[in-house]
N, C-alpha and C positions, 0 to 999 in steps of 0.2 A: 683370470686368476682362479675363479671358482672352479672352472673346468679342470685346471691343473690339479687342484686339490682333490676333486671328485674322482679323477682317473688315476690318482697316485696309488702305488702299492702300499705305501706307509707315509703318514704325515707325522712329523715330530714337532711338538710344541715345546719351546724352550722358555721356561719361566725364570729368567735371569735374576729377578729381584726377590725370589723366594729362596731363602737359605736352606741348606741341607737339614734334615731332621725336623722340618716344619710340621706342625700339627694340622689336623683337619680344619678347614676354614681359612687357611692362609690365601687361598686362591682369590677370595673376595677382595683382598687388598693389593693384588698384583696389578701392575700397569697394563699387563696383557688384557685384563678385564675391562679396560677403559678405551682401548684403541678401536677405531672403526673397522680397519681391515681384518682384525682378528676374529670377528664374528664368524666368518666363513671357515676359519681354520679348524673348527670342531664340527661345524654343520656339514660341510661338503664331503670330507673323506669318509671312507668306510672303516679304515683302521687308523687309530691315533695312539701315540704314546707321548705322555707329558713328562718332561724332565725339569728338575729344579736346578739352581745354581750348583756348579760342580759336576753336572751331568749325572746326577743320581735320579732314579725314578721318583716321581712325585708320590709322596706318602709311602714310598718303598713298595708301591703296588706293582707286582710282577705279572699282572695279567698280560696276555698276548695282545690285547686290545683294550685300551682304557674306556672305550665306548661300552664295554661289557662289564666294567667295574661298577658295582652298585654304589660303593662309597664315593667314587669320583663323580659319577653321574648325578648323585644326589647333591653333591657340593656345587657342581656346575649349574644345576637347575636353580639352586638357591642364590648363587652369586650373579648369574647372568639374567635371571628372570625368564629364561627360555624353558618351555616345558620339556620334560624328559623324553617324551615321544618324538619331538622334533629334533632334539639333540642326538638321539639314537639312530633315527632313520629319516633324515630330512629330504624332502623333494622340492626342488626349486619351482616357483610358479607364483601366480598372483593371488592365489587363495589366501584368505585371512590376512589381507594386506595391512590392515590397521595394526594387527598384532606384531607383524614383522617390523613395521616402522617403530613400534614401541621398543623392540629389542635394541635398536640402534640409537634410541633417543638420548641416551646419556653418554654416548661414545664420541670421541674426538679424533680428528686427523690433522696431520701437519699442514696439508693444503686443504683449504676450506671446501673446495668442490669435491674432494675425495670422499666425503661422507656420503654423497649420493652415488658416486661411481662404485663404492665398495658394496652397494646393494644391488647392482645390475645383475650379477649372477644369482643372487638369492631370489630375485623376482623373475629370473629367466628372460630378461629383456636384452635386446641388442640395440644399443644407442651409441652414437659417436662420443668419444671422450675428447672434450675440448678444454684442455688445461689453459687457465687464464680467465675462463668465464666466471661470473659471480656465483657464489654459493646458492643464492635464491634461484638462479637460472638452471643450475645443474639439478637441484632438487625438484624444481618445477617441471623440467622435462621428464624426469622419472615418474612423478605423480600423474602427469598428463598421459603418459604411456599406460600406466596402470588403469586409470579411469577409462580411457578410450578403448582399450582392448578387453577389459574384464567387465565393465559396467559397474564395478565396485566403487561406491561413493563413500565408504567408511574413512577414506583418507581426508575427507572434508570435516571430520570430527577431530578438532584440535583446539588448543587454547594458547594464545600468544599473539605475536605481531604478524600481520598479513604480508604476503610476498609481493614484490614488484612484478613478478612473472604473471601472477593472477591473484587478485585479492581474496579469492576463495581458498587459497592455499597458504600454508605457513611459511614464514621467512626462514625458519630454522627447524631442523629435525627434532630439537628439544621440545617443540610444541606437542609432540606425541607421547611425552612421558606419562601423562595422566592416563589412567585406565579408561577405555571407551565407555560411553554411556550405554546402559542396557535397559531394556524394558522389563519392568516387574510383571511377572505372570499373575493373572487374576486367579483368585481362589474360586472354588466351586460355588460358594455362596454369591460371590460377586458376579460370576457368569450368569447364574440363575436370576439374580436381580436385574441384570442388564437385559436378559431375554424377556423377563416379565414387563419391564419398562417399555420395551419396543412393542410388545403385543398390545399394550394398553394406550399407546400414543401413536396416532397416525402420522403426525408430523415427524416424530423421531424415526419411524420406519422409512419415511420418504427420504430423510436426510441420510440415513444409513445406506439405503439402496443407491442413492446418488453417489455417495462416497465410494461404495463398492464398485460401481460402474466406472468411476473415474480411475480407480486403481487398476482395474482390469485392462483399461485402454492406455495406461501410462506408457509413454515412450521411453527410450533408453537415453542415458546421458551421452553427450558428444563433447569431445575435447580435442581441439586441434589449433595450432598456431596461437597458443596461449589464450584461446577463447573457449569458455565453458558454456555449453548449452545444457541446462539442467531442468527437466520438466518438474514443475512444482504445483502445489495447490495453494490458492490464495484465500485468506480469511480476513474479512473486514473487522477492524477493532472497534469495539463499542465503548471501551473504557480503559484509560491508562491512569494509574494512581501510584504515586511515589510510596515506596516501602523501605523499611530498615533492612540493610544488608551488610555483608562483610566488605572491607576495604572501601568504606564510604568516601574516603578522600580521593580515590582513584576511579571508582565506578558508581553507577546509579542502579538501584534495583527498583523495579516497577511491578505492581500487580496488574496483569493484563487480562481483559475479557475480550473474547472474539466469538462471532457467530459460528456455531458448529464445533467449538473446542471447549474443553474444560479450562477453568481458570489457570493462568500461568504466572510464574515469576520469571521475569526477564532481567538479566544483569548486563549492562552495557556501559561503555565509556562515554556515550552520547547522552546529553540531557534532553529528555523528551518533553513535549507539551502535554500536560495533564488535562484530561477531560472525562466526562461521564454523561449519561443520558440527562442528568439534572443540570449539568454544566457543559453543554455541547460546544464544539469548537470547529471552525472552518478548516482547520488542518486535518488531513486525512492520513491515517496510517493503515498499511496493509501488512499482514503477517504472512510470509510465504514459508512453506516447509515441504520437504521432499519425503514422501511416504513410500515405503517399499516393503512388500511381504507383510503388510499389516502392522508395521512398526514404524515409528517416526525416527528418521535419521536426524541427528542434531545439527541442523543447518538452518538456523532461524535468522531471518533477515527482515528488519523493519524499514520500510521505505515510505 
C-alpha cells in the first residue's frame, strides 16, 4: 500500500468527521489522526490534498499540494508528532527506527496485527502478511527484521509489558509512546575535570582504556528465529539499597553501585535482595548494558 501511495499522481485524504468551515486545529481531533494505516497517507505521496466533510478543501486551502501549505504542515506536525521534514519529504528505511515506532504508538487498527503491517512500507521491509497471527508475533517479526538488518537497537528502548515473541521486545506498539532516553552532553568544565581525573589516576586510565578497547571490538547484534544475540558489557554489583520512588505499590526503586559505573537508580517490578560491603550476601547480581558509539542504550538487565 505504501508503494501505491508513493507512486500516485495525487492522494486525496478525506476527513469525514471534520465539518465544513472548521478552524485550524480540528485535525488533531479527527479519527484520521488515530488510525494505523493513515500514517502513510501523508508520508508516502508526493502530492496530497485534504478534504473535509462535504468535499470542501480543508481550511479552504487552495494550494496545489497541501504538502507545500505552511499552515497545514504546521498543524500536521503538531497533531501527529511527526517532524515537518519527514512529512514533506519522507524516505522509507530503517534509519531513526525508534522515532518511527513512536509515530505509530498511539494509533489503532481494526485487526490487531495490522498495526505492524501498516509499518512495513515505512521501514522498507518485505515480510509476509499472515492474518490471524498474534499482535505480538507480527510486531516481533518487524522489530526482528529492523534489528537484524540495520544493527539499530533503539527498538529495545521501551516501557511496558514484554512480548511472548522475545522478552526484549514490547508486547504492544504503545510501549514506544515515551520519548527515547538521551544522553546529556558534558559541559566543557565537566570534560576538563574528567580529563584531569584520568591524568592523575592510573587505575582510572586503565579502566577507561579497557572500556575503549571493548567498545572498539564490539560485535553486532544478531536477531533470527525470535532469538536475540546482543553483545553486552557486564558489571558486578557491589551494593543494592532500596530507595523511595514513584509507583511504590507496583515497582521497587533501588540505589545500585557497580564496579566501573557511576551510581544508578534502577526501577523494577522485581524485589531485589539488598546488600552492601558492610552487609554482604551470597546472592550475586550482574548488571549488563549495551554501549554503542560511547553512549549507553537503555537495556538494563539484572541477573
